[in-house]
N, C-alpha and C positions, 0 to 999 in steps of 0.2 A: 205216774205221780211224782211231783218234785220231792227231792230229798229234804231233810230238815235244814241242811246248810243252804240249799237253794231258796227255801222258804224264808229263812232268816235274811238272806240277801235282798229278796224282793221286799220284805217288810222294811228293811233299812232304806232301800231306794225310795219307797213310798213315803216314809217319814221325812226323808231329806227333801223330796219334791214338794210335799205339803208345806214344809217349813219355808222353802224358798218362795213358794207362791204366796204364803201368808206374809212373809217379809216384804215381797214385792208389792203386795196389795197395800200394806201399811205405808210403804214408801210412796206409792202412787197417790194414795189418799192424802198424804201429807203435802202434796204439791197443789192441791186445790186451794186457790187463794182466798175464796170467800170475799167478804167485804174488806176492803183495805184502803188506806190512805197513802198517797205517794210520799208523804212525809216520813213514813215508816219503812220505805223501800230501801233495800240494799245497804251500802256502806257510804258513810259521809266521806267525801273526797275533797280535801282542802287544797289540793294541788301541791306543787313543789316549785322551788325557785328555779329560774332559768339556768339550765346547764349544770345543776348541782344534784338535785334529788332531795334536798332538805325541804322541810315543810315551810310553805310560804304563809306565814301568819297563823295557820292553824285555826281551829274553831275557837272563837273568842267567848268570853263570858256572856251569858244571856243579857240582852238589853231590852229596849222597848220593842214590843211585837206589834205587827200590823197584819190584819187579815186581808187576803186577796180581794175580798169584796169592797174594801175601803180604797183600793188603788184604782181610782176613777179619774176621768177628765173633770174639769171645773164644773161642779153641779149647778152653779149660779149663772153660767154663761149660756146664752140662748144659742141654739144650733144655727149654723149657716146653711147646712144642707140637712133636710129631714126626709127620710124615706120610710115607707112601710113595705115590708117583705113578708110574704106568707108562704110557708112550705106545705107541700101536699104530696101524697103518695098516689100516683095515678099513671095512666097510659100517656107516654110521651110520643107525640108525632114527630117524625124525623123527615123533613122535606127532602125528596130525592131518594129516600130509603124506606125502611119499614119501621113501624111503631114498636116501642119496647115498654115493658112495665118498669117504672122507675120513680124518680122524684123530681118535682118542679118547684120553682120559685115564682110566685105570681102567675102560675099556670103554664110556664114555659121552662125549657131547659135548653141552653143556659138561661139563667134568670136575668132580670134587668141589669144593664150596665149602669153603675153608679158613677156619676161625675162630680168632682169637687175641685176647688182651687186650693193650692198650697196655703196652709194656715187656717183653712176652714175647720170649724167644729162640725163633725158629721154625726148625726143621730139616726140610728136605724131601729125602728120598732119591728121586732121579729115575732111572728105568730106561727104556731104549729097548727095547721088545719086538720091534718089527717096522717101524719107520719107516726105510725104506731109505736115504734121503738124510741120516740123522742128525737129531737134534733137541736142543733146549735148552729152558730155561724162563727167561723174562724177567719180572720182578716189576714190572709197569707201575704207575708212580706211587709205588712204595716206594723210599725213599732207602737202598738196600742198600749194603753195602760192595762195591767194584768187582768182586771175585772172584765175587760172587753175581749179577752183572747179566745173565748168560746170553746174551751176544752172541757168536755163533760167530765165531772169527777175531780177536776183540778181547780178550775176557776169559776165553775157554775154547775148547777144541775141541768141535765138535758131538759129541754122545754117539752112538756107533755102535750098530747092532743088537747087543744083548747087553751093552752097556756101561751104566755108571751114573755119576752125579755127585751130590754132596751140596751143597745150598744151605743157608747159615746166615745169618740176619740178625735183628736186633732190630727188632721192630715199634714204633718210637718214636712214630709218629703214628697216632692213631685215625682211622678213615675207611674208605672204600670203594675197593677196588683190584681188580686182576685179574692173571692170569698168562697168558702165551702163549709159543709158540716164537719164537725169534729166529734160526732157521736156515731158509733158504728161506721167510721169514716171509710173503711175499705169497701163497704157496700154502698153507702149513700153518695159518696163522691163519684164512684165509678158509674153509678146509675143516675147521675145528673143533678145533685143538689149543690149547685155552684153558679157563679156568675163573675163578671169582671168589675173592677174598680179602677178608674183612671183619675189621677190627681194632676191637674194642669199646673205649671209653674206660676207663681205669683207675678213674676216679671219675665215673661217669655222673651227670648232673644229676638232681635229685629230680623236676623238672617235665618230664622228657623224655618222648618218646612211649611209650605203653603197649604198642604192637605195632610190629613192623617186617616189611618184605617185601623180597625181592630181585627185581629186574627186569633180567635180563641179556638184551640185545638182540643178535641175530645173524641174518644172512641166509645160509641154506644154499642155494646156487644162487639160485633166485628165491623161496625160502620165508622169509617174515619170521616169526621165532620169538621167543617170550618164554620164557626159561629152557629153551630147547631144544625147545619145542612150538609147533606152529602153532595155538595156542589162547590165548584170553584167560584171566585168572585172577580169583579173588575172595578177598578177605581179610575174614573175619568180624571185626567190631569193634562194641563197644557204642556207642550214640548219644553223641556228644560226645567220644568218645575219639580220641586222635591216633595216626596211623599214619605211620611213617617208611618211605618207599619208596627203596631204594638202586638207582638206575638206572645201568647200565653199558652204554656204547655200544662194542661190540667190532667194529663194522663199519667200512667204508672211507669212509663219508660222514657228514654231520651228521644227528643225530636230534632230533626235537622232542618236548616234553612239555607237555601242557596239560590243563585241566579246566574244566568249567562252574562247578565249586565253587571258592572261593578256596583257595589253598595257599601255603606258604612254601618258599623255597629255603633249606634248612638248611646245606648244605655243597656246595662245588665241589672236585672232585678231592681229596677227603680233608681239606679244611680248612673249619672251621666259619665260617659267615657271621655277622658281628656285627650284631645287631639286624635280622634279616630281617623285612620287612613282607609283608602279604598280596599275592599276585599274582592279579589278576583281568583277564580279557579279554586276556591276553597268553600266548604260548607261550614256552618257554625252550628254547634250542638247546644241544645237547651235541655237542662235536666228536668225530670219530673217535678212539677211545681214552679219551675223557673220561668222568667220572662226575658224577652230580648226585644229592644226597639231597634229597628233597622231603617235606614233612610236610603231611598232609591230614587234616582232622577228619571222622569219620563223622557224617552228618547225623542229626537227631532222628528222622527217619522215612526208610525206604528206604536207598538207598546212593548214593555219589558215584563217578563214573568218572574215573580218571586215564588219559589216553591217553599211551602211551609208544611213541615211534618211528613213529607214524602208523598202522601196521597193527594194532597190538595195544593192549590196555587192561587195567587192573586196577580192579575194582569194590570199593569199601570200604564196609562197613556191614552191612545186613541181607542174609544169604545168599539169602533168597527174593525179594529185590527185583529188578525189571527196570529197567535204567537206559538211557535214550536216549542214543546217542552224541552228542557235541558237535562241531561244526565247528571246525577249527583257526582260532584267532584270526588276524587279519591282522597284529597287532602282536607284536613280540618283546621280551622283557625285556632291558634293557640292564644287564648285570652291572657295568659300569663305574661306575654310579651307584646300585646297589642296596645297601640296608642302611645301617648307621650307621658313619660314619668313625671310625677310631681310628688313632693313630700306628703305622705299620708297624714291626715289630721289625727294621728294617734301615735304616741311614743311607745314603741314596742321593744326598745333596746333593753329595758329592765322591767319586765312585766311583774305585776303583783302575784299572779297565779299562772301556773303552767299545768295543763291537764293532758292526760293521754286518753284517747278514745280509739281503742284498738278493736277492730271488728273481726270476729272469727266465727266458727261454726262447729257444733258437735251434737251428738245424740244426747237426748235427755227428755225430761217431762216438764211441761209448762201448763199450769192450771189443769192438771189431770190428762193432758194430751201428750202422748209419747211422740217423738219425732226428731228430725235433724234441725235444730234450732240455731238462731244467731246468738253469738255471745258478744259481750262488751268487756274488754279487759279480762277475758277468760271466764267470765261468769254468765250464767243463764238468768234471764228475767225470773223473779224480781230482784235477784241479788246483784244488781247492776249499780254503777256509781250514782250518787247524788252529788253533782258538782256544786260546791259551796263557795259563794263569793260574797264580798261586801260591796255596797254601792260605792262607786268611784274606782274600783279595781280596773287595771288594764290586764286583760286575760289573753293568754296564748294557749291554743289547743292543737295538739298533734293528732291527726286522724290517720289511721293506718287500716287499709283494707286487705286483710289476709284471706279473703274468700274469692270464689270464682265468679262472683256477680257484681254488677255495678250498683252502688248505693248512693242515691241523691240525698245528701244529708241536709236537714232543715232545722235550724235553731229558731224557735219562736221569739218574738219580741226584740230581736237584735239583727243588725246587719254585720257581717264579718268581712274583713279584708284578707285576701289571700297573700301570704308572705312567701311561700315556696311550695314547690311540688317535687317530690323525690330529691330534696336537697338543693334544687336549682332555684335561686331567688327570683321573685317577680321583677321584671325589667320594663314593663309597660306602664300604662295608666293604672292607678290603683284599682284593683279588681274587687269591687264590693259585691257581695252576693248574700242571699239568704237560702239558696238552694244550690248545692255543690255536688256534682257528680264525682265520686271517688271510684275509679276503675280498679279491677282486680290487680293486686300487687302495688297499687299506688299509695303514697303517703303525702299528706298535705299538712302544712303549718299555717294556721289561720289566727287572727287576732280580733278582739272586739273590746269595746268599753262597756263595763258593767254599769250602765246608766239608766236602767229601766227595772226597778225593783219588782220582784214577783217570784212565782214558781213557773218555770217555762219548760215545755217539752223540747227535746233535742233528739230527733228521730229520722229514720229513713223515710223518704216520701214515696217509695214504692210501698204503698200502704199495707199490702199483705205481709211485707217484711216486718213492719211495726207490730202487726198482730202476732208474729212469731218471735217477738222479743227484742227487736232492734229499736229500742227506745230508752233513753235516759232523761234526766231532768237537771235543769240548772236552778238552784235555790239561793235566793238572797238571804243573808243573815237577818233574822227577826221577822221574816214573813211566814205566815201560817195559812192553812186552808182548812175549812170545816167540811169540805166536800169529799166524798168517798166514791170508790169504784165498786161495782157489783153489789151495791146496797139497794135499799127500797126505791131509790130514785131511778134505778135502772141505768146508771152511768156506765157506758162502755166506749171510751174515747177512740179506740182504734177499731 
């Protein structure tokens, strides 16, 4: 029988344990977010002046406010391109592979490729036929007006089964883009609710490629597909003719492009490269969500093979030719120094705002889930920065990856130009992107013009990382949203 002293010790231990569990339970319960607005998230970050640390302008006195729903394309203008897209939850047949349970657009995955000409007003009538969690369409890489951004709980409510939403935007920039759901995106994108968007230049160059091909890369389960098929493709081309291949990486990780034949990188994320030179014995990396336009000439005899994504390839030239696969080169092209430099159309010498976006990781609890989560500037979601700008600001952002994983960073509604990596300034063609791989230990300095008012997501496009807290927002002064996350509309953007 325990002594009175032992009994007293046991009681004390039990009381302390119960107190710790109770405190932990209260702490855990306090992390459940419930319904919330991104306007109330984290801390307002107004940035600091370049090289000083002083506040750059700060938060100004309240002025005229505008709701995200009012930030639309000209409502009186008739559309030049009008498309109807319907999302469904169904079995997806994968030619050359096996079927999966996923999501389709107009009955297929990838969905229809939308084509427009630069300057066209595009109108897409989107209907949800059977996606039970609701769905949206985000126009990845297109600087749409905020109401058309398609982020559930920020710019709209998720479209319920039987509902519809109309997206309208002017395709100002020629280039290669794509669309995908931004409702439960880590699931709906991975399982196929996506498609391509190609904007042709309004005045194409006379010496441009004679032929073009699309190469949309996606992994359905473990099946590496090219344009929805577990198959390689061939593009017939006359000897010496140039073929432009628009590569879209819709997956969660980095894709590689290479060829034994020389090729040129014509565009990154919809922006033309100035003076692109031949690429030989090097692969080019495409971040998750990124796009790369490459131009390859058909050889005088036979065909050339362009490897896209590692598992798939496109042969260019004689349809009857057999092309031996080429091993992936050990070296990768450094786009920081590729092409011919020209002054960027953005004065970054004295920016109005400078922000830090430092990515880390630590143990904690997010929305009731304990785990090892991502941090931004040392804080766990939702206590992350709300980057605050005024329309007209020139913004510089310093992104630092202090973790052991690659993060493809994607800012909605804007393209950014890369200024430096690890302190080394850009020396090639202006490198414009909307999806940027930041490798472990790397730091980038990027810049953009705050010329598209709204509330914009700024997140990692390895979408499970966004679910685990790697997402902040850019908010323009005076812009508000009535939409909420986790409310009755069921909005869950990530």
